[in-house]
C-alpha positions as CSV (number, residue, x, y, z in Angstrom):
1,X,-127.9,10.9,60.2
2,X,-129.3,11.4,63.7
3,X,-128.6,15.2,63.7
4,X,-129.9,16.1,60.2
5,X,-133.4,17.1,61.5
6,X,-132.5,18.2,65.0
7,X,-133.6,21.7,64.4
8,X,-136.7,21.1,62.3
9,X,-139.7,18.9,61.9
10,X,-139.3,15.5,60.2
11,X,-140.2,15.9,56.4
12,X,-143.4,13.8,56.7
13,X,-144.7,16.1,59.5
14,X,-143.4,19.4,58.1
15,X,-146.7,20.5,56.6
16,X,-148.8,19.6,59.6
17,X,-150.1,22.4,61.8
18,X,-150.4,21.9,65.6
19,X,-154.2,22.1,65.5
20,X,-154.3,19.5,62.7
21,X,-152.0,17.2,64.6
22,X,-154.1,17.7,67.8
23,X,-157.3,16.8,65.9
24,X,-155.7,13.6,64.5
25,X,-154.5,12.6,68.0
26,X,-158.0,13.4,69.5
27,X,-159.7,11.3,66.8
28,X,-157.2,8.5,67.5
29,X,-157.9,8.7,71.3
30,X,-161.7,8.7,70.6
31,X,-161.4,5.6,68.4
32,X,-159.3,3.8,71.0
33,X,-161.8,4.7,73.7
34,X,-164.6,3.2,71.7
35,X,-162.6,0.0,71.0
36,X,-161.5,-0.2,74.7
37,X,-165.2,-0.2,75.8
38,X,-165.9,-3.1,73.3
39,X,-162.9,-5.0,74.5
40,X,-164.0,-4.7,78.1
41,X,-167.5,-5.8,77.2
42,X,-165.9,-8.9,75.5
43,X,-163.8,-9.5,78.6
44,X,-166.8,-9.2,81.0
45,X,-168.9,-11.5,78.8
46,X,-166.1,-14.0,78.6
47,X,-165.6,-13.9,82.4
48,X,-169.4,-14.4,83.0
49,X,-169.4,-17.3,80.5
50,X,-166.4,-18.9,82.3
51,X,-168.1,-18.7,85.7
52,X,-171.3,-20.1,84.3
53,X,-169.5,-22.9,82.5
54,X,-167.6,-23.8,85.7
55,X,-170.8,-24.0,87.6
56,X,-172.6,-26.0,84.9
57,X,-169.6,-28.4,84.7
58,X,-169.7,-29.0,88.4
59,X,-173.4,-29.7,88.2
60,X,-172.8,-32.2,85.3
61,X,-170.1,-33.9,87.2
62,X,-172.4,-34.3,90.2
63,X,-175.2,-35.7,88.0
64,X,-172.8,-38.1,86.3
65,X,-171.6,-39.3,89.7
66,X,-175.2,-39.9,90.9
67,X,-176.1,-41.6,87.6
68,X,-173.0,-43.9,87.8
69,X,-174.1,-44.9,91.3
70,X,-177.6,-45.8,90.0
71,X,-176.2,-47.8,87.1
72,X,-174.1,-49.8,89.6
73,X,-177.1,-50.4,91.8
74,X,-179.3,-51.5,88.9
75,X,-176.5,-53.8,87.6
76,X,-176.4,-55.5,90.9
77,X,-180.2,-55.7,91.0
78,X,-180.2,-57.1,87.5
79,X,-177.9,-60.0,88.6
80,X,-180.1,-60.6,91.6
81,X,-183.3,-60.8,89.6
82,X,-181.6,-63.0,87.0
83,X,-180.6,-65.4,89.7
84,X,-184.2,-65.5,91.0
85,X,-185.4,-66.2,87.4
86,X,-182.9,-69.0,87.0
87,X,-184.1,-70.5,90.3
88,X,-187.8,-70.2,89.3
89,X,-187.1,-71.6,85.8
90,X,-185.2,-74.6,87.1
91,X,-188.0,-75.4,89.5
92,X,-191.0,-74.1,87.6
93,X,-193.1,-77.1,88.8
94,X,-192.9,-75.6,92.3
95,X,-194.0,-72.1,91.2
96,X,-197.3,-70.9,89.8
97,X,-197.4,-69.5,86.3
98,X,-198.0,-66.0,87.7
99,X,-194.9,-66.3,89.8
100,X,-192.8,-67.3,86.8
101,X,-194.2,-64.4,84.8
102,X,-193.5,-61.9,87.6
103,X,-189.8,-63.1,87.6
104,X,-189.5,-62.5,83.9
105,X,-191.2,-59.1,84.3
106,X,-188.9,-58.1,87.1
107,X,-185.8,-58.9,85.1
108,X,-187.2,-57.0,82.1
109,X,-188.1,-53.9,84.1
110,X,-184.6,-53.8,85.7
111,X,-182.9,-54.2,82.3
112,X,-185.1,-51.4,80.9
113,X,-184.2,-49.1,83.8
114,X,-180.5,-50.0,83.5
115,X,-180.5,-49.2,79.8
116,X,-182.1,-45.8,80.4
117,X,-179.6,-45.0,83.1
118,X,-176.6,-46.1,81.0
119,X,-177.8,-44.0,78.1
120,X,-178.2,-41.1,80.5
121,X,-174.7,-41.7,81.8
122,X,-173.3,-41.7,78.2
123,X,-175.1,-38.4,77.4
124,X,-173.8,-36.8,80.6
125,X,-170.3,-37.8,79.8
126,X,-170.6,-36.4,76.3
127,X,-172.0,-33.1,77.7
128,X,-169.2,-33.0,80.2
129,X,-166.5,-33.5,77.7
130,X,-168.0,-30.9,75.3
131,X,-168.3,-28.4,78.2
132,X,-164.7,-28.9,79.3
133,X,-163.5,-28.1,75.7
134,X,-165.7,-25.0,75.7
135,X,-164.5,-23.9,79.1
136,X,-160.8,-24.2,77.9
137,X,-161.7,-22.1,74.8
138,X,-163.4,-19.5,77.0
139,X,-160.5,-19.3,79.4
140,X,-158.1,-18.7,76.4
141,X,-160.4,-16.0,75.1
142,X,-160.6,-14.4,78.5
143,X,-156.9,-14.3,78.9
144,X,-156.5,-12.8,75.4
145,X,-159.2,-10.2,76.1
146,X,-157.5,-9.3,79.4
147,X,-154.1,-8.9,77.8
148,X,-155.6,-6.8,74.9
149,X,-157.5,-4.6,77.4
150,X,-154.4,-3.9,79.4
151,X,-152.4,-3.1,76.2
152,X,-155.1,-0.7,74.8
153,X,-155.5,0.9,78.3
154,X,-151.7,1.5,78.4
155,X,-151.7,3.1,74.9
156,X,-154.8,5.2,75.7
157,X,-153.2,6.4,79.0
158,X,-150.0,7.3,77.2
159,X,-151.8,9.2,74.4
160,X,-154.1,11.1,76.8
161,X,-151.3,12.3,79.1
162,X,-148.7,13.0,76.4
163,X,-150.8,14.6,73.6
164,X,-149.7,18.2,74.4
165,X,-146.1,17.0,74.8
166,X,-146.3,15.4,71.4
167,X,-147.4,18.7,69.8
168,X,-144.9,21.0,71.5
169,X,-142.0,18.6,71.5
170,X,-142.3,17.1,68.0
171,X,-138.8,18.3,67.1
172,X,-137.4,16.2,69.9
173,X,-139.2,13.0,68.9
174,X,-136.1,11.0,68.2
175,X,-134.4,12.1,71.4
176,X,-137.4,11.4,73.6
177,X,-138.5,8.1,72.0
178,X,-136.5,6.1,74.5
179,X,-137.9,8.1,77.4
180,X,-141.4,7.6,76.2
181,X,-140.9,3.8,75.9
182,X,-139.5,3.8,79.5
183,X,-142.6,5.7,80.7
184,X,-144.9,3.2,79.1
185,X,-142.9,0.4,80.6
186,X,-142.9,2.0,84.0
187,X,-146.7,2.4,83.8
188,X,-147.2,-1.2,82.7
189,X,-144.8,-2.5,85.4
190,X,-146.7,-0.5,88.1
191,X,-150.1,-1.7,86.8
192,X,-148.7,-5.3,86.7
193,X,-147.3,-4.9,90.2
194,X,-150.6,-3.7,91.6
195,X,-152.5,-6.4,89.7
196,X,-150.2,-9.1,91.0
197,X,-150.4,-7.8,94.5
198,X,-154.2,-7.7,94.4
199,X,-154.3,-11.2,92.7
200,X,-151.8,-12.9,95.0
201,X,-152.9,-11.1,98.1
202,X,-156.5,-9.8,98.7
203,X,-158.1,-11.7,95.8
204,X,-156.7,-15.0,96.9
205,X,-157.6,-14.2,100.5
206,X,-161.2,-13.3,99.5
207,X,-161.6,-16.5,97.5
208,X,-160.4,-18.5,100.5
209,X,-162.8,-16.5,102.8
210,X,-165.7,-17.4,100.5
211,X,-164.8,-21.0,100.6
212,X,-164.3,-21.0,104.4
213,X,-167.7,-19.2,104.9
214,X,-169.4,-21.9,102.8
215,X,-167.9,-24.5,105.1
216,X,-168.9,-22.6,108.2
217,X,-172.5,-22.3,106.8
218,X,-172.7,-26.1,106.4
219,X,-171.2,-26.8,109.8
220,X,-173.7,-24.6,111.7
221,X,-176.4,-27.3,111.8
222,X,-174.1,-30.3,112.3
223,X,-171.1,-29.1,114.3
224,X,-171.7,-25.7,115.9
225,X,-168.4,-25.8,117.8
226,X,-166.4,-26.5,114.6
227,X,-168.4,-23.8,112.9
228,X,-167.5,-21.3,115.7
229,X,-163.8,-22.2,115.3
230,X,-164.0,-21.7,111.6
231,X,-165.6,-18.3,112.0
232,X,-162.9,-17.3,114.4
233,X,-160.3,-18.3,111.8
234,X,-162.3,-16.3,109.2
235,X,-162.1,-13.2,111.4
236,X,-158.3,-13.4,111.6
237,X,-158.1,-14.1,107.8
238,X,-160.3,-11.0,107.2
239,X,-158.0,-8.9,109.3
240,X,-155.0,-10.2,107.3
241,X,-156.9,-9.5,104.0
242,X,-157.7,-6.0,105.2
243,X,-154.0,-5.4,106.1
244,X,-153.0,-6.5,102.6
245,X,-155.6,-4.1,101.0
246,X,-154.3,-1.3,103.2
247,X,-150.7,-2.0,102.1
248,X,-151.7,-1.7,98.4
249,X,-153.8,1.5,99.1
250,X,-150.9,3.1,100.9
251,X,-148.5,2.3,98.0
252,X,-151.0,3.9,95.6
253,X,-151.9,6.9,97.8
254,X,-151.6,7.1,101.6
255,X,-154.9,8.0,103.3
256,X,-153.0,10.1,105.8
257,X,-152.0,12.5,103.0
258,X,-155.7,13.4,102.5
259,X,-156.8,13.1,106.1
260,X,-153.9,14.5,108.2
261,X,-151.6,16.2,105.7
262,X,-148.0,15.9,104.5
263,X,-146.2,15.6,107.8
264,X,-148.4,12.7,109.0
265,X,-148.1,10.9,105.6
266,X,-144.3,11.2,105.6
267,X,-144.2,10.0,109.2
268,X,-146.3,7.0,108.2
269,X,-144.1,6.3,105.2
270,X,-140.9,6.4,107.2
271,X,-142.4,4.3,110.0
272,X,-143.4,1.6,107.5
273,X,-139.9,1.5,106.0
274,X,-138.4,1.3,109.5
275,X,-140.8,-1.4,110.7
276,X,-139.9,-3.5,107.6
277,X,-136.2,-3.1,108.4
278,X,-135.6,-1.3,105.1
279,X,-134.1,1.9,106.4
280,X,-133.4,3.7,109.7
281,X,-134.5,7.2,109.0
282,X,-134.0,10.3,111.2
283,X,-137.1,12.4,110.5
284,X,-137.5,16.0,111.9
285,X,-139.9,18.9,111.2
286,X,-139.0,22.5,112.1
287,X,-141.0,25.6,111.8
288,X,-144.7,26.3,112.0
289,X,-146.4,23.5,109.9
290,X,-149.1,24.8,107.5
291,X,-151.2,23.3,104.7
292,X,-150.1,23.5,101.1
293,X,-152.3,22.9,98.0
294,X,-153.1,19.2,97.8
295,X,-151.3,18.7,94.5
296,X,-148.2,20.3,96.0
297,X,-148.2,18.0,99.0
298,X,-148.6,15.0,96.8
299,X,-145.6,16.1,94.7
300,X,-143.5,16.6,97.8
301,X,-144.5,13.2,99.2
302,X,-143.7,11.4,95.9
303,X,-140.3,13.2,95.6
304,X,-139.4,12.1,99.2
305,X,-140.7,8.6,98.5
306,X,-138.6,8.3,95.3
307,X,-135.5,9.7,97.1
308,X,-135.9,7.1,99.9
309,X,-136.4,4.3,97.3
310,X,-133.2,5.4,95.6
311,X,-131.4,5.2,98.9
312,X,-132.8,1.8,99.5
313,X,-131.9,0.4,96.1
314,X,-128.7,2.2,95.2
315,X,-127.0,3.8,98.2
316,X,-125.9,0.6,100.0
317,X,-126.6,2.1,103.4
318,X,-129.1,1.4,106.1
319,X,-129.5,5.0,107.4
320,X,-130.9,8.2,106.0
321,X,-132.1,11.6,107.2
322,X,-135.2,13.6,106.2
323,X,-135.8,17.1,107.4
324,X,-138.7,19.5,106.7
325,X,-138.4,23.2,107.3
326,X,-141.5,25.3,107.2
327,X,-140.9,29.1,106.8
328,X,-143.4,31.8,105.9
329,X,-142.2,31.9,102.3
330,X,-141.3,28.3,101.5
331,X,-141.1,24.7,102.5
332,X,-137.7,23.1,102.3
333,X,-137.1,19.4,102.3
334,X,-133.7,17.8,102.8
335,X,-133.1,14.0,102.1
336,X,-129.5,12.8,102.6
337,X,-127.6,9.6,103.2
338,X,-124.0,8.6,103.7
339,X,-124.0,5.8,101.1
340,X,-121.8,5.1,98.1
341,X,-123.0,8.1,96.1
342,X,-122.8,8.5,92.4
343,X,-121.4,10.8,89.6
344,X,-124.3,13.1,88.5
345,X,-122.6,13.9,85.2
346,X,-122.2,10.2,84.4
347,X,-125.9,9.6,85.3
348,X,-126.9,12.3,82.8
349,X,-125.3,10.3,80.0
350,X,-127.0,7.0,80.4
351,X,-127.9,6.8,76.7
352,X,-125.7,6.1,73.8
353,X,-125.0,9.1,71.6
354,X,-126.2,7.6,68.3
355,X,-129.5,5.8,69.0
356,X,-130.6,6.8,72.5
357,X,-130.6,3.3,73.8
358,X,-129.5,2.5,77.4
359,X,-125.8,1.6,77.9
360,X,-125.8,-2.1,78.6
361,X,-123.2,-1.9,81.3
362,X,-125.3,0.5,83.4
363,X,-128.8,-0.9,83.6
364,X,-129.2,-0.2,87.3
365,X,-128.0,3.4,86.6
366,X,-130.7,3.8,84.0
367,X,-133.5,3.0,86.5
368,X,-131.8,5.5,89.0
369,X,-131.6,8.1,86.2
370,X,-135.3,7.8,85.5
371,X,-136.1,8.1,89.2
372,X,-134.2,11.4,89.3
373,X,-135.9,12.6,86.1
374,X,-139.3,11.9,87.7
375,X,-138.3,13.9,90.8
376,X,-137.2,16.8,88.7
377,X,-140.4,16.7,86.6
378,X,-142.6,16.8,89.7
379,X,-140.6,19.7,91.1
380,X,-140.9,21.6,87.8
381,X,-144.7,21.0,87.8
382,X,-145.2,22.7,91.2
383,X,-142.7,25.4,90.5
384,X,-140.1,24.1,93.0
385,X,-136.4,24.1,93.0
386,X,-134.7,20.7,93.2
387,X,-130.9,20.3,93.7
388,X,-129.2,16.9,93.8
389,X,-125.6,16.8,94.9
390,X,-123.5,13.6,95.1
391,X,-120.1,12.2,94.7
392,X,-118.8,8.7,94.6
393,X,-118.1,7.5,98.2
394,X,-119.6,10.7,99.7
395,X,-123.3,10.0,99.8
396,X,-126.2,11.9,98.2
397,X,-128.1,15.1,99.2
398,X,-131.4,16.0,97.7
399,X,-132.7,19.5,98.5
400,X,-136.2,20.6,97.5
401,X,-137.5,24.2,98.0
402,X,-141.2,24.8,97.4
403,X,-142.3,28.4,97.5
404,X,-145.4,29.2,99.6
405,X,-147.3,31.2,96.9
406,X,-150.4,31.6,99.0
407,X,-148.4,33.1,101.8
408,X,-146.7,35.5,99.3
409,X,-150.1,36.6,98.2
410,X,-151.8,36.9,101.5
411,X,-150.2,35.7,104.7
412,X,-153.6,35.6,106.5
413,X,-154.7,32.7,104.3
414,X,-152.1,30.4,105.9
415,X,-153.7,27.9,108.2
416,X,-151.6,26.5,111.1
417,X,-152.3,22.8,111.6
418,X,-149.4,21.7,113.9
419,X,-147.0,23.0,116.5
420,X,-143.4,24.0,115.7
421,X,-140.3,22.0,116.2
422,X,-142.1,18.6,116.0
423,X,-139.5,15.9,115.7
424,X,-139.7,12.1,115.2
425,X,-137.6,9.2,114.4
426,X,-138.5,6.5,112.0
427,X,-136.2,4.0,113.6
């Protein structure tokens, strides 16, 4: 059954032309974009309502606390005035009529005030309970809106980036459905990872900084020394927060890649892995270093990064070697390790023949397989040659060759940005 339509379009799509399919997909993307904006508006509105409700709830709780204190005070005062009235009534012959009337009036006034405050307390409690229910409902709606926005964003991202692939590779839909699902999952996992890192790191740190700053602000007038100590702690916390943000930024895109180029970015990546005790990497650069188009440098960086991640997760070794060779006609990159290696042919068959689902016994190999696929895809995009050789027990060797097309067209356009034979170690 799986092979019946391998050479032709599925029956339900046989009459559709490429332009018609593209129009349908573009309309779908446009509709999702419109709904995505509405979902984000709902999310932002819910978030604002949650913040406002929290502040209002805090104010109501404070008013209720103050009202309860006044009720307690008035209750005590009522008892005192009643005792005075009993005393005056028991010995009315010793007090003037005006004094007796004043005692009655005092008790009456206190009781009236007490009744007003008790009614106010009851109203505040009712408002508080109602607001707490509303806040819980808003928080539920906020969570649902956030989840829906992420889901819609994921679908939109997939459609936007894969629309041409859907048109030109429609004959391979059944074969590629598993790969598409893995791509979506990888995108979601990356977004979730970044979201969690920002939430658990910088976001929590910033919330704590705001709280500490409020404390310091209140301490300035009452305890300047303590306020100074708090500000000193804030400074260190801000440094830590900045470090966390820089870690996230580097994982997403290292600034050195834009500012200093490929060699500096790789040196920084290798240094970070070494400083964390992940890998000891022998890094060397040979030849006259020159700039490549930015998208080419990004692709090379990501291929090296993925290769090192594969070594970290799968090679079961603590050492690796990275070598860059700049020649007038090409840039060659070599990444190798002496780890456990793998069988490339077995890796190429990580899906079952019938339904394209991953083999259950080789889940780790599936992740490795998709890492290799991503490396090959990046190399293909920049017109590079990628060769991966490995054998069980003999380590892995990744060789990337990137043609210097600008040099081939006009060698005078090459800009030298570094000295030859620069070597460094990421140990």
